[in-house]
N, C-alpha and C positions, 0 to 999 in steps of 0.2 A: 711569167706566170708560175706560181707554185705548182709542184707536182700533185698536190692534193688541196682541196678546199673543203674544210670541215664545217658542215652546217647541221650537225646532229648533237648540239650541245644540251638538249633536253634529255638525251640518253646518258651522256656523261661529258664532262669538261676536261680539258687538259690541266693537270695540276700546275699551279704557278711555280716558277723557279724558287721563290722564297719559301713556298710551302715545302718543297722537296728538301731544300737546304736545312730548314728548321727540323725536319724529321730525321735526317741522317744521323746525328749524334745518338739518337734514341734507338737506332738500329745497330749501332756499333758499340761505343763505350758506355753509354748511359742506359744500361739494360736491366737494372735492378727491379725487383718486384715492389711496387709502391705500398704494398701491405706489410712489408718487412719492417721490423722495429729498429733495425740498425740505421746508421746515418746515411748510408748509400741509398737504402730504400726510401727513407724519409725525404731525401732530396727529390726523388722522383714523385713522391706524394705531393710535395710542394708544387712541382711543375704541373701535375694534374689539376691541382686546385687553381693555379693561375689560368690554365686553359679553360676551366669551368667559368671563371670570371669573364674571360674574353667572349666565350660563346653566349653567356648570359647577356653581355652588353650588346650583342648583335640584335637582340629582340627586346632589349630593355627589361630583362627579367632579373630576379635575384639568383645568385650562383647556386643556392641550395635548391632552386626549382629546376635545375638542369640535370637530367640523367643521361649519361653517355651510353650509346648502343652501337650495334654494328652497322646501322644505316636506317634508311627510311622504312623499309618493310618491317624490321623488328620494332621500331618505334611505334608504328601503326598498330601492330599486334599487341604490344604492351598497353597502349592507350585504350584500345577497344576491348580486348579480352580481359586485360587487367582491371579496367574499371567495372565491367559487367560482373566480374567475379566478386566485387565488393557489394553488389546489389542483386543478389540471386533472386530476390522476389520480383524484380522488374524484368519484363521480357519483351520490351519494345525498343527498337533502334530505328533511327531515321537517317537516311543518307540521300544521295542524289543519283540520277541516272547516268552521270558522266564521270564517275569516280575512276581512279586508277585501279588496276587489277589487285593491288595490294589490299585495298579496302574491299573491293567487290568480292574477292575470294574469301576473305574473313566473314563477310556478311552471308555468303553462301553456306559456310560452315555453321553460322549461327542459326540459319533457317533449319538445317538438319538437326540442330539441338533444341528445337522448340521455340526459337525466338521469332517474333514477327518483325520483319524488316520492311519499312516503307521507303520507296525511292521517289524523291521529289523530281518532278519534270522540269525541263528547261524549254525555252522557246527556240525559234529557228536560228537564233544567234548564239545560243548556248547560255542564256541568262536564266538564272534560277527563279522559279515561281515561289517567292517568299510567302505569298498569301496561302498557297497550298501547304507550305511548311507549317505555318501557324495553325492551320486547321488540323494537321495530323498529330500535333503534340497532345498527349494525354497524361493522366496521372501515372500511367504505366511506363512512360517513356524514360529510359535510363540514360540514353546518349543520343546526341546528334553528331554525326561525323561528316564533314564536308571538306573538299579540297579548296585551296585558295586560287591558284592559277592552274588551269587545265593543261595537262602535259601535251595534249595533241593540238589544241587550237590556240592556247595561250589566253583564253577567255578568263577573266577574273570574276569569280562569284562575289556577290555582295556580302562579304563576311561581316562587316560592321552591322548590317541589318540582321543577319542570321544570329550574330552574337547578342544583339539587343533582344531579339525574340526569345532566345534561350534563357537569358538572364531574367526576363519578365516571367517566364514559366518555370524558373528554377530547375532548368535542365542543363546537364553538362554538355559542353561543346568541345569536340576535338577537331582541330584544323590540320589537314594535310598540307603543309607549306613547303613540301619538298621542291616544287618548281618556283617558289617565290622567295624563300629565305635566302639571304645573301645576294639577291638581285634587286629587290625593292625594299624600302623601309617597312619594318614591322615593329609595332610597339605594343607588347602585351600588357603593359601597365595602363594603357589607354583603351584597351579592347577587352571586353569581358569574355575572354577565351580561357577555358580551364586547362586544355592540353593542346600542344602544337608540335608537329613533327618536322624535323629538318635533316638534310643529308649532305655530307661534305662534298661528295663528288659531283654535285649539281652546281656548285659555285667554286670550282677550281681547287678543291681539296682532294684528299685521297679516297679511294673506294674503301668500304669496310668501316666507315666512321659516320656516326649520326648522333642525334640527340633527341630526347623528348622533353619538352617543357611541361611541367606539372605544377600548376598553381597551388600555393599553400592550401592545406586542408582539403585537397581533392583526393579522394580515396582510390587507390590503385593497388591491386595484388600483383606480386611478382610472377613472371612466367618462368624465369630461370632461377632456380634456387641452388644453394650449395655454398654460398659465401655471403659476407656482409657488405660486399662492395656496392657502390651506388645507393647508399642508404637502404640496403637490403632489398632493393628493387631489381637488381640484376647481378646475380652471383657470377663469379669468375674473375680471374686476373685481368685487369684492365689492359686494353691494347694501347699502350702508351704512345708509340709512334703515330698511330692513327689519330689519337686524341690530340696530340700536338699539332698534327697536320690540319685537323678540323679547326683548331683555334687559330692557326696561322691564316687559314683561308678566311675565317670570320674577321680577323683583324684587318686583312686586306680589303674585305668588303666594307667594313666600317670606314676605312680611310679613303675608299674609292671616290673620286670626284664625280658628282652627279652629271657633269658634262659628258662623262663616258657613257652613261645611260642614254642620254639624248643622242649621242653618236650612233649607238647600236640601233636605236629606234629609227634613226634616219636611214641606216643601212637596210633595215627590215622594210621600210616603206619604199626605198629605192628598188629593192628586189621585187616587191609586189607590183609597183607601178610599171616597171620594165617588162615583167612577164605578162601582165594583163594587157598591156598595149600591143604586144607582139602575138599573143595567143587570145583571140577575141572571145572564145567560149570558156576561158578559164574563170574560176571564181574563188574568192577568198572566203573561207568558212569562218563565221564569227566576226566579220569585218566591222559590223555596226556596234559591237559590244566593246566594253573596256577590256583591253588585252595587255598582258605583260609585254614589255618592249622588244623582246628578242625573238618572238615566235610568230610564224605565219603558217597557215594550213591552206594550201592552194590545190583546188581540184581541177582535173583535166577530164571532162566528161567523155565517156566512151572508151577510155583507155584504162589499162591495168597498172596500179601503182607499182607492183613488183617489177613489171617490165621497164617502167620508167626508172626505177631505182637501179636496176642492173645497168642500163645504159649510162646513167649518171655516174655510177661507180666506175665503169670502164673509162669514163672521161675524167676521173679523179675528183668527182664532186660527191660528197657523202651526205646524204639526207636520210629521211626515214618515212615510213608509211604511218607512223603513230608511235605508240608506246613500244619501247625496246623490249619490254617484258612479254609482249604478244607478237613479236615479229615472226614471220613465217606463216601467219594466218592468212588465208585467202578470203575470209569473210570481211565485209565492210566493218569499219570501226564502230563499236557500240556507242561511242561519243557522237559520231556523225549521224548514226541511226536515231539516237535520242533527240537530235536537233531536227529530225525530219528530212534530212538530206536524201535525195533519191539514190537508190543503190547504184545506178549507172554513173552517178556523179561521185558518190563516196568511194567507189572502188578505184577511182583514179586520183585520190587525194594524197598529196605529199606534204609532209611537215618539214619545214626549214627552220632550224633553231640556231640563232647566232650567238656570238660572244664578242667581247672587246678585242679578241684576236683577229677578227675578220676585217678586211679592208675594202675600200671602194673598188679597187682593181679586181678583187675576187668577185664581188657582187656583179660588176659589169660583165665579167667573163661568164658567170652563171646565166645572166640575162641573155647574153648572146648565144649561149650553148643550148639552153632548154628548148627553144622553138625548133632548132635543127633536129634535136633528138625526137621531139614529138612528131615532127613531119616524117621522120624515118619510121616510127612506130605506126603511124597512120597508113603509110604505104604498105607496110608489111601486113597490116590487118585487112587490106582490101583484096 
């Protein structure tokens, strides 16, 4: 059995060997500034252009619609704040109750600056109330921003329906696809989405690399000024090694056999079935909803997630209590709260997020280990 079993892939993934190999020359000998006019610099400019084509192909976009950023959080800020700056007369934004903190905290700042932010509810499985969304859209609505795959539960929001509603009402839609891009097919040519965020380190690329898809004729003001890079939407010398790594990860995702996705789903289901059969009061949050194939959120009522995670970590099993950006919080997840999960249940919820690196042997070991750890916690609590 491996010394560690990594089941925290929604927090970050291991960079693929081919991604690292592709990046290395750009950390060593291919170091020129792609904005330089000399031949050395222009060769790097060509590499960045090729990378843009590859990332665009991942979501079936045009290369000119891709803006490279430092990751998902920056892309989200550019999409939301940059778009709103283009429509200063409109002061209404719509989001959901289950967004990642990168969106939630931006929305908190918007409220402080006089914006009205409506959060659309979800049901007990994490499914969005699209009827409420349609009712909340007004002539003052500047933007709808929704995630695709929930980072904690894996529940997929009905983005096709959301996009259709936004198109009918002529409202811009931004989709946070950080947990779905590179994992499941996304086709922006077939989906009326104006902006979409992705992040390399969520699908086996490097940290510090992301992109924002901006459909043609969508108005966005830059947040970082100082240079003409990225079509004047993000000033500053490009992080070429990270961009190359993002493109390499995108290329691997494009070429990945769909059978691999089915295999990860089977492992996820094997983990759920095994734990639920041995821990009678355990429950899978969002089990009845459409979910991304690699994620399960399992609650152990009456126990504390932090204590479970510590024992799992001591056993060499690495999971999470939810978003890595909010780790350390003793409060129940806002996602589970929005789903109406009882606090006594939500406080014991663990997120297991898998990748193609995981094996049947690992999952069987986790299934055999978890009940023992829970029994130990229960004895200590008595």
